C-alpha positions as CSV (number, residue, x, y, z in Angstrom):
1,M,0.1,0.1,0.0
2,A,1.5,3.4,-0.9
3,L,0.4,7.0,-0.9
4,T,1.6,9.9,-2.7
5,I,1.0,13.6,-3.1
6,K,0.0,14.1,-6.6
7,T,-0.6,18.2,-5.7
8,P,0.2,19.5,-2.2
9,A,-1.8,22.2,-1.1
10,A,-0.8,26.0,-1.4
11,E,-2.0,26.9,1.9
12,R,-1.5,25.0,5.1
13,N,-1.9,27.3,7.6
14,L,-4.7,26.4,10.4
15,T,-5.7,29.9,11.3
16,T,-5.9,33.4,9.8
17,L,-3.9,36.7,10.8
18,S,-7.0,38.4,11.5
19,A,-8.4,35.4,14.1
20,V,-4.8,35.8,16.1
21,H,-5.0,39.5,16.3
22,D,-8.7,39.5,18.1
23,A,-7.4,36.5,20.3
24,L,-4.5,38.5,21.2
25,G,-6.8,41.9,21.1
26,I,-3.8,43.5,19.0
27,T,-4.6,46.3,15.9
28,D,-1.3,46.8,15.6
29,T,0.4,45.3,12.3
30,T,3.8,46.0,12.6
31,I,4.5,42.7,13.9
32,D,2.5,41.0,11.1
33,A,5.5,39.4,9.5
34,F,6.3,37.7,13.4
35,L,3.2,36.6,13.9
36,T,2.7,35.1,10.1
37,R,5.8,32.6,11.2
38,V,3.9,31.6,14.1
39,I,1.2,31.5,13.0
40,E,2.7,28.6,10.0
41,A,4.7,27.1,12.3
42,S,2.2,26.2,15.2
43,S,0.4,24.9,12.3
44,D,3.2,22.8,11.2
45,A,3.2,21.9,14.5
46,I,-0.2,20.5,14.8
47,E,0.1,18.7,11.7
48,R,2.6,16.7,13.1
49,Y,0.9,16.0,16.3
50,C,-1.9,14.9,14.2
51,N,-0.3,13.0,11.9
52,R,-1.9,14.5,9.0
53,V,-2.2,17.8,6.8
54,F,-5.4,19.3,7.0
55,A,-5.4,21.4,3.8
56,R,-6.8,20.1,0.5
57,Q,-4.6,17.5,-1.7
58,V,-4.9,15.3,-4.3
59,Y,-3.4,12.4,-3.5
60,T,-2.9,9.0,-5.7
61,E,-3.3,5.9,-3.2
62,T,-2.6,2.0,-3.9
63,I,-4.4,0.1,-1.7
64,R,-5.5,-3.6,-1.6
65,G,-9.2,-5.4,-1.4
66,S,-10.4,-7.0,0.8
67,D,-13.3,-9.0,-0.4
68,H,-15.7,-6.6,1.1
69,P,-17.9,-3.9,-0.8
70,I,-16.0,-1.1,1.2
71,L,-12.6,-0.3,0.7
72,V,-11.2,2.4,2.8
73,L,-8.9,5.4,1.9
74,T,-6.6,6.9,4.4
75,Q,-7.0,10.5,3.7
76,T,-10.1,12.4,4.9
77,P,-12.5,14.1,3.8
78,I,-12.8,12.9,0.6
79,L,-14.4,15.9,-2.0
80,A,-13.9,14.2,-5.3
81,V,-12.2,10.9,-6.4
82,A,-10.6,11.4,-10.1
83,S,-10.8,7.6,-10.6
84,V,-10.0,4.3,-9.7
85,L,-8.1,1.6,-11.7
86,S,-7.5,-2.0,-11.0
87,D,-3.9,-2.8,-12.6
88,G,-4.5,-0.5,-14.5
89,E,-7.7,-0.9,-15.8
90,P,-10.7,1.9,-14.9
91,I,-13.6,0.7,-12.8
92,T,-16.7,3.2,-12.7
93,D,-19.4,1.1,-10.8
94,Y,-18.9,2.5,-7.5
95,V,-19.9,5.3,-5.1
96,L,-18.6,8.0,-2.5
97,D,-20.3,6.1,0.8
98,D,-18.8,7.9,3.2
99,P,-16.6,11.1,2.4
100,D,-15.7,11.5,6.3
101,V,-14.8,7.9,6.6
102,G,-13.1,8.0,3.1
103,S,-15.4,5.1,1.9
104,L,-15.9,3.3,-1.5
105,Y,-19.0,1.3,-2.1
106,R,-18.8,-1.7,-4.4
107,E,-21.7,-3.7,-4.7
108,V,-19.5,-6.6,-6.4
109,G,-16.8,-6.3,-3.8
110,W,-13.4,-4.9,-3.9
111,F,-11.2,-8.2,-4.9
112,R,-8.4,-9.4,-2.7
113,N,-5.5,-10.8,-4.7
114,A,-3.9,-12.9,-2.5
115,W,-2.1,-16.2,-2.2
116,I,-4.4,-19.3,-1.6
117,G,-3.5,-21.9,0.9
118,W,-4.9,-25.7,1.6
119,A,-5.5,-27.3,4.3
120,T,-8.7,-28.6,5.3
121,E,-10.4,-26.2,3.0
122,P,-8.6,-23.1,0.6
123,A,-7.7,-20.1,2.5
124,T,-6.2,-16.7,1.6
125,L,-2.4,-16.5,3.5
126,P,-1.9,-13.9,5.3
127,T,0.7,-10.6,4.3
128,T,0.1,-12.3,0.5
129,E,-2.0,-9.8,-0.8
130,A,-0.6,-7.5,-3.3
131,P,-2.1,-3.6,-3.9
132,T,-4.6,-4.1,-6.6
133,Y,-6.3,-0.5,-6.7
134,T,-4.9,2.9,-7.7
135,V,-6.8,5.7,-6.4
136,E,-6.4,9.3,-7.4
137,Y,-8.7,11.8,-4.9
138,T,-8.9,15.0,-3.3
139,A,-9.3,14.9,0.4
140,G,-8.9,17.6,3.0
141,Y,-10.7,21.0,4.0
142,Y,-11.3,24.2,2.8
143,L,-9.2,26.2,5.6
144,P,-10.0,29.3,7.7
145,G,-10.0,32.3,5.2
146,E,-10.8,30.2,2.1
147,S,-14.4,29.9,0.5
148,G,-16.6,27.2,1.8
149,R,-14.3,26.8,5.0
150,N,-15.1,23.7,6.5
151,L,-12.4,23.1,9.3
152,P,-13.4,22.1,12.3
153,S,-13.8,24.9,14.8
154,A,-12.1,23.5,17.0
155,I,-9.0,22.4,15.0
156,E,-9.0,26.8,14.3
157,Q,-9.4,26.7,17.7
158,A,-6.2,24.7,19.0
159,A,-4.3,26.5,16.3
160,I,-4.9,30.1,18.2
161,L,-4.2,28.8,21.3
162,T,-1.0,27.3,19.9
163,V,-0.1,31.0,18.2
164,S,-0.9,32.9,21.4
165,D,0.6,30.6,23.9
166,V,4.1,30.6,21.8
167,F,3.5,34.4,21.2
168,M,3.5,35.2,24.9
169,K,6.5,32.9,25.7
170,S,8.7,34.2,22.8
171,T,7.9,38.0,24.3
172,H,8.2,37.7,27.4
173,G,11.4,37.7,29.5
174,T,13.3,37.0,26.5
175,G,14.9,40.4,26.6
176,N,14.2,41.4,22.8
177,I,11.8,43.9,23.1
178,K,12.7,47.2,23.2
179,S,9.4,48.9,24.1
180,K,5.8,47.1,25.4
181,K,2.5,48.8,25.7
182,V,-0.3,47.1,27.9
183,G,-3.3,48.7,26.6
184,D,-3.3,47.4,22.9
185,L,-0.2,45.1,23.6
186,S,1.8,47.1,21.1
187,I,5.1,45.5,21.4
188,E,8.1,46.5,19.5
189,Y,10.7,43.9,19.1
190,T,14.5,44.5,18.2
191,Q,15.9,42.7,15.0
192,S,16.8,39.7,16.6
193,A,13.7,38.8,18.0
194,E,12.3,37.9,14.9
195,G,15.5,36.5,13.4
196,Q,15.6,33.9,16.1
197,F,12.1,32.3,15.7
198,A,12.0,29.6,13.5
199,S,9.6,26.3,14.6
200,V,7.5,24.8,17.3
201,E,7.7,21.9,18.3
202,V,5.1,19.4,19.0
203,N,5.1,19.0,22.9
204,A,5.0,22.9,22.5
205,I,1.1,22.8,22.0
206,P,-0.4,23.6,25.1
207,A,-2.7,20.6,26.7
208,A,-5.9,22.9,26.0
209,A,-5.2,22.9,22.2
210,R,-4.3,19.1,22.0
211,S,-7.5,18.5,23.9
212,L,-9.3,19.8,20.9
213,L,-7.1,17.7,18.1
214,P,-8.0,14.5,16.8
215,V,-4.7,12.0,17.0
216,R,-4.3,10.0,14.3
217,Y,-1.7,7.1,13.5
218,L,-1.4,6.0,9.8
C-alpha cells in the first residue's frame, strides 16, 4: 500500500492573521510578519501532532482489496474521486459511501489479490495480498480564510491557542523587546527577536489545544 501527493496544498495555515489579532487583542500590524511565522510554525506542529495534513491535496493511493463491498482510503474527508484503476483498468461501478470515513462502496466487492493455501479447505494466506487498486482523489478541508471553509472549528481554535501561547512565551522575558504597551499590547522587537523564531515543537502545543485535536496514527 502506498500513498503519494500528486498536488500539494498551496496553503496550510490552520488559522488567519485576523483571528490571531482578535485573540490577542492586537490592532497594531507592525508585528504581522512575526505573527505569520508563528501561525505557519504552529500549524506545522499541529499537523505533525495529528500525523496528517488538513488542507486539500490530491493524492494517489495504491491499496489492497478485501473481498468486501467497502474500500477505505487513508485521507479524509474525500472531496472528489478522479479515478479508480485495477491493474491499470478503470473501475466505475462504485460510489463514494462516506466522505468523512473515506469509504468507497462497490456492490460486487473489492477483489482481494492474495495467495491461496490449502489445509482442510482453501484459505487466503496472511500478508500475501498485493496492492490491486490505484485511486486518485482529493481530500482535506477548506481552511479559514478560504471560500467554503469547513475545517472543524476545534482545530482552528487549537491553532489559535498554540499561536497565542507561543507568542506570549516568545515575547516575555526574552530580552528582545525594546518597548511594550499594555493597553493595545503594542510590542516593538529588536531585529534579533524576529530572526530567532524558526519552529514550534510538537510538545510546545499547550494542553488546552491538544485536547481539541484528533490524534491519528497511519
